[in-house]
Backbone as CSV, one residue per row, in Angstrom:
resi,resn,N_x,N_y,N_z,CA_x,CA_y,CA_z,C_x,C_y,C_z
1,MET,0.898,-1.099,0.024,-0.043,-0.027,0.088,0.955,1.244,-0.046
2,ALA,0.558,2.258,-0.836,1.357,3.321,-0.840,1.131,4.339,0.172
3,ALA,2.148,5.140,0.527,1.995,6.031,1.634,1.121,7.103,1.109
4,PRO,0.207,7.648,2.106,-0.603,8.814,1.651,0.063,9.989,1.146
5,SER,-0.477,10.859,0.114,0.294,11.726,-0.481,0.177,13.001,0.617
6,ARG,1.304,13.551,0.641,1.299,14.842,1.653,0.776,16.076,0.906
7,ARG,-0.080,16.644,1.643,-0.655,17.928,1.184,0.370,19.145,1.337
8,ASN,0.329,19.991,0.465,1.213,21.176,0.459,0.696,22.086,1.528
9,ASP,-0.617,22.203,1.917,-1.266,22.921,2.929,-0.878,22.571,4.420
10,HIS,0.187,23.146,4.877,0.759,22.661,6.213,0.027,23.339,7.286
11,ARG,-0.967,24.232,6.920,-1.847,24.997,7.935,-3.157,24.505,7.958
12,ARG,-3.405,23.287,7.528,-4.621,22.676,7.838,-5.022,22.411,9.276
13,PRO,-6.257,22.299,9.642,-6.650,22.256,10.948,-5.926,21.038,11.400
14,VAL,-5.703,21.083,12.862,-4.919,20.181,13.639,-5.983,19.559,14.545
15,ILE,-6.381,18.307,14.456,-7.292,17.743,15.361,-6.647,17.464,16.732
16,ASP,-7.488,17.482,17.657,-6.981,17.314,19.060,-7.893,16.145,19.765
17,PRO,-7.632,14.853,19.526,-8.488,14.010,20.105,-8.501,13.997,21.588
18,HIS,-7.298,14.262,22.139,-7.188,14.318,23.615,-6.906,15.716,23.991
19,THR,-7.185,16.161,25.186,-6.968,17.480,25.722,-5.441,17.527,26.024
20,ILE,-4.697,18.513,25.232,-3.437,18.683,25.617,-3.141,20.248,26.050
21,GLY,-2.692,20.398,27.100,-2.464,21.767,27.757,-1.263,22.385,27.469
22,ASP,-1.165,23.519,27.409,-0.120,24.242,27.064,0.815,24.284,28.169
23,THR,2.200,24.312,27.929,3.104,24.544,29.128,4.018,25.547,28.914
24,PHE,4.443,26.308,29.857,5.501,27.341,29.849,6.767,26.739,30.013
25,ALA,7.611,27.303,29.345,9.217,26.772,29.369,10.001,27.892,29.494
26,SER,11.135,27.947,30.349,12.146,28.865,30.493,13.123,28.732,29.309
27,GLY,13.342,27.543,28.892,14.529,27.340,27.954,14.382,25.952,27.374
28,VAL,15.271,25.520,26.694,15.338,24.229,25.892,16.650,23.700,25.889
29,ASP,16.900,22.450,25.993,18.139,21.708,25.853,17.956,20.949,24.462
30,VAL,18.841,20.997,23.448,18.704,20.288,22.156,19.604,19.089,22.177
31,GLN,19.101,18.010,21.747,19.780,16.782,21.577,19.799,16.483,19.992
32,ASP,20.925,16.629,19.263,20.853,16.592,17.851,21.544,15.286,17.527
33,HIS,20.743,14.649,16.729,21.179,13.182,16.305,21.279,12.998,14.818
34,GLU,21.806,11.930,14.230,21.770,11.959,12.757,20.536,12.271,12.191
35,ASP,19.368,11.502,12.523,18.233,11.796,11.794,17.004,12.173,12.571
36,TRP,17.214,12.685,13.676,16.221,13.309,14.452,16.735,14.319,15.599
37,THR,15.938,15.177,16.114,16.505,16.054,17.158,15.341,15.858,18.285
38,ARG,15.740,15.967,19.570,14.917,15.989,20.602,15.002,17.381,21.261
39,LEU,13.947,18.038,21.542,13.813,19.324,22.254,13.151,18.993,23.561
40,ASN,14.057,19.202,24.658,13.747,19.110,26.072,13.663,20.353,26.555
41,TRP,12.221,20.729,27.023,11.983,22.074,27.457,11.867,21.999,29.051
42,TRP,12.386,23.079,29.598,12.461,23.167,31.171,12.151,24.588,31.664
43,VAL,11.777,24.501,32.974,11.594,25.710,33.602,12.577,25.970,34.848
44,ASP,12.942,27.133,35.063,13.786,27.243,36.198,13.002,27.238,37.515
45,VAL,13.541,26.477,38.491,12.925,26.367,39.788,13.776,26.719,40.895
46,ALA,13.435,27.697,41.900,14.357,28.151,42.764,14.247,27.110,44.073
47,GLY,15.405,26.928,44.493,15.440,26.064,45.905,16.830,26.089,46.263
48,ASN,16.650,26.354,47.577,17.805,25.975,48.679,19.039,26.720,48.030
49,GLY,18.816,27.963,47.501,19.962,28.954,47.154,20.604,28.417,45.854
50,ASN,20.390,27.383,45.311,20.884,27.001,43.997,19.657,26.707,42.988
51,GLY,19.887,27.265,41.630,18.884,27.049,40.752,18.760,25.621,40.231
52,THR,17.585,25.073,39.929,17.547,23.806,39.404,16.487,23.938,38.131
53,ARG,16.506,23.021,37.239,15.703,22.947,36.222,14.851,21.822,36.228
54,ARG,13.510,22.036,35.905,12.641,20.949,35.840,11.947,20.807,34.513
55,LYS,12.033,19.732,33.966,11.513,19.446,32.534,10.214,19.359,32.528
56,VAL,9.627,20.062,31.527,8.073,20.220,31.325,7.557,19.559,30.170
57,ALA,8.386,19.394,29.222,7.999,18.673,27.979,9.247,18.201,27.100
58,SER,9.057,17.246,26.246,9.997,16.907,25.292,9.439,16.560,23.995
59,ILE,9.902,16.996,22.887,9.532,16.609,21.497,10.684,16.147,20.694
60,VAL,10.354,15.003,20.059,11.257,14.524,19.139,10.756,14.811,17.526
61,LEU,11.581,15.449,16.875,11.315,15.666,15.496,12.299,15.105,14.561
62,PRO,11.707,14.706,13.417,12.736,14.233,12.333,13.604,15.480,11.923
63,ARG,14.746,15.283,11.531,15.741,16.265,11.105,15.020,17.085,9.726
64,SER,14.215,16.195,9.015,13.574,16.727,7.874,12.661,17.820,8.350
65,ALA,12.060,17.903,9.526,11.209,18.995,9.909,11.758,20.214,10.402
66,LEU,13.011,20.201,10.427,13.642,21.435,11.092,13.662,22.654,10.167
67,PRO,13.794,22.526,8.929,13.751,23.619,7.959,12.360,24.261,8.113
68,THR,11.343,23.605,8.228,9.967,24.202,8.210,9.589,24.683,9.659
69,VAL,10.176,24.313,10.735,10.198,24.867,11.966,10.930,26.103,11.957
70,MET,12.059,26.177,11.461,12.895,27.442,11.456,12.064,28.568,10.617
71,GLN,11.664,28.091,9.396,10.867,29.099,8.566,9.591,29.709,9.450
72,GLU,8.783,28.854,10.114,7.692,29.155,10.834,8.297,30.222,11.939
73,LEU,9.265,30.029,12.633,9.805,30.770,13.702,10.219,32.129,13.111
74,ARG,10.811,32.153,12.072,11.138,33.327,11.403,10.069,34.164,10.964
75,GLY,8.955,33.481,10.444,7.749,34.294,10.180,7.049,34.796,11.192
76,SER,6.989,34.055,12.253,6.356,34.676,13.410,6.977,35.786,14.006
77,GLN,8.430,35.842,14.040,9.160,37.026,14.425,8.776,38.190,13.569
78,ALA,8.891,37.941,12.394,8.701,39.002,11.405,7.312,39.698,11.467
79,GLN,6.273,38.951,11.977,4.911,39.371,12.109,4.499,39.992,13.592
80,GLY,5.552,40.080,14.412,5.534,40.649,15.614,5.204,39.299,16.619
81,HIS,3.937,39.242,16.949,3.600,38.217,17.857,3.062,36.992,17.364
82,GLY,3.261,36.745,16.073,2.750,35.469,15.321,1.222,35.735,14.933
83,ARG,0.771,34.425,14.543,-0.636,34.556,14.054,-1.617,34.953,15.102
84,GLU,-1.416,34.484,16.378,-2.342,34.524,17.427,-2.474,36.038,17.897
85,THR,-3.447,36.607,18.236,-3.559,38.003,18.588,-3.260,38.069,20.025
86,ARG,-2.502,39.207,20.558,-2.226,39.359,21.887,-3.208,40.083,22.540
87,ARG,-3.730,39.657,23.762,-4.728,40.345,24.535,-4.216,41.170,25.513
88,HIS,-4.714,42.415,25.602,-4.133,43.258,26.630,-4.997,43.399,27.839
């Protein structure tokens, strides 16, 4: 069976069969491998006089997706605050 053809419209609606909440992150550690990249997102946590980091999310991407991610990030920076409107 042939693989389904990929649509050029990467902005098509994303279905959310399970509730997935947003998570705030202070920073990210990148693990770069031959054909995939893992992004480990963390937040700073104060405690006992020394800062620690708590992992809040992790995403594994194929390296082939990185050019699209970079293009989207550059596009959102050029547009100010991205496609979503900022509420005051």
